[in-house]
C-alpha angles and dihedrals in degrees: 000000000000115000121220107195114205141166089243142067124243114206125203108273093014128125125244127188116202136187106210117203111139116094095228087057096044087053089047093052094047089052091049093049093048092048097036091238137133137222134231121254112209129181115246107235095180129009137030132301095224125054132030102275123128118280140174121224137193116268094233125058143156129255108239119212119205110232100163141010135185143162111267121222089256089056096252124130113262120203133190114199136175124214119252127183126339116249140191119232103233095176131358133193140165126241121223089261091056097255112145115223130182142188102231135191120210119244123218113273120243111271115244107249132159119256107262121236096252088061100041094117092066100069086042092055090046092048089055092046099044101078092057097049094094137221095319088069090051085088092056118079112215118243103172094169093059113090094203091050092048094046094048093051093048092045091053093046101040116099091245126143111265091246091057090048086050090053090050090049091054097051111108097205116070091203091057088054089049092048091050091053096040098086095041096051115061133171116243107235094212089055088051089062092047 
């Protein structure tokens, strides 16, 4: 699968907006659209997003599925993607045009479990925030009762360092993800009265 290294983490079910300008990625997107396939977003651990220099990426990423595309005001290609399943990069290489490819293995999807009582404030916080998230989240169907969905949305929205978000992505237990976020995300008592 093609790899799309970024300085951000894509979570399963989460939205991602991209501006595509490099020829290697324009070709990749064309191939994905023709074949009805996706590409894998991986966090850059060392190096830069643009250009063809050496970079190191995380070993776990998320398949991105293209759900919309349009021409931006500056003439570049705009994409809206939604995260699919998590994958582990087994082997990676670079084509002559600079496009990174990888052999990937799917990781088990998060099991659907109910949000536990000690984390009940998390779906409520997300429920309050959700109407203000804008058009990008129109592609994401709410599932406030699902611990994995709530944890993934809060992990992608929280102001955390990318390496911490990557660690949350790699967790196999959605309750562990929620319990990491629980002390960080608090409800504002004043907002509860509004």
